C-alpha positions as CSV (number, residue, x, y, z in Angstrom):
1,M,79.1,72.7,77.8
2,K,79.5,75.6,80.2
3,R,82.9,76.9,81.1
4,Q,83.7,77.1,84.8
5,K,84.1,80.6,86.0
6,R,87.7,81.4,86.5
7,N,89.0,82.6,89.9
8,R,89.1,86.4,90.0
9,V,92.5,86.5,91.7
10,T,94.0,84.2,89.1
11,R,92.5,86.2,86.3
12,A,93.9,89.4,87.8
13,Y,97.4,87.9,88.0
14,T,97.2,86.8,84.4
15,R,96.1,90.2,83.2
16,G,98.8,91.9,85.2
17,Y,101.4,89.5,83.8
18,Q,100.3,90.4,80.3
19,A,100.4,94.1,81.0
20,G,103.9,93.9,82.5
21,L,105.1,91.8,79.5
22,A,103.8,94.4,77.2
23,G,105.9,97.0,79.1
24,R,102.9,99.0,80.3
25,S,102.9,101.0,83.5
26,R,101.8,99.5,86.8
27,D,99.6,102.6,87.3
28,I,97.0,101.2,85.0
29,C,95.9,98.5,87.4
30,P,92.1,98.2,86.9
31,F,91.3,96.6,90.3
32,D,90.3,98.3,93.5
33,A,89.8,95.3,95.7
34,L,92.9,94.6,97.8
35,N,93.3,90.9,96.9
36,A,92.8,91.4,93.1
37,R,95.0,94.5,93.1
38,T,97.8,92.7,94.9
39,S,97.6,89.7,92.6
40,W,97.6,92.0,89.5
41,L,100.7,93.8,90.8
42,N,102.4,90.5,91.5
43,G,101.7,89.4,87.9
44,W,102.8,92.8,86.5
45,R,106.1,92.5,88.4
46,E,106.8,89.0,87.0
47,G,105.7,90.1,83.5
48,F,107.8,93.2,83.6
49,T,110.8,91.2,84.7
50,D,110.3,88.8,81.8
51,H,109.9,91.8,79.5
52,N,113.3,93.2,80.7
53,Y,114.9,89.8,80.1
54,G,113.6,89.7,76.6
55,F,111.0,86.9,76.8
56,H,108.4,87.3,74.1
57,G,105.9,85.0,72.4
58,A,106.1,81.3,73.3
59,A,108.7,81.8,76.1
60,S,106.5,84.2,78.0
61,V,103.4,81.9,77.7
62,Q,105.4,79.0,79.1
63,N,106.5,81.1,82.1
64,L,102.9,82.1,82.7
65,K,101.7,78.5,82.7
66,D,104.5,77.5,85.1
67,I,103.5,80.2,87.6
68,N,99.8,79.2,87.8
């Protein structure tokens, strides 16, 4: 069974969220396209906020699922 290809913008948001949650800098954004970059930065912002509030592990995964 083939997996459906995930939306590039959604994938960028998820990766940005994970980078922010890990406390990484927003300067490491790997995307050049405007839509994907914006989505990655939005995800990074949410993830970094959760990182600052101390969400780790299962709590952060639950927040990510609620957003998408």
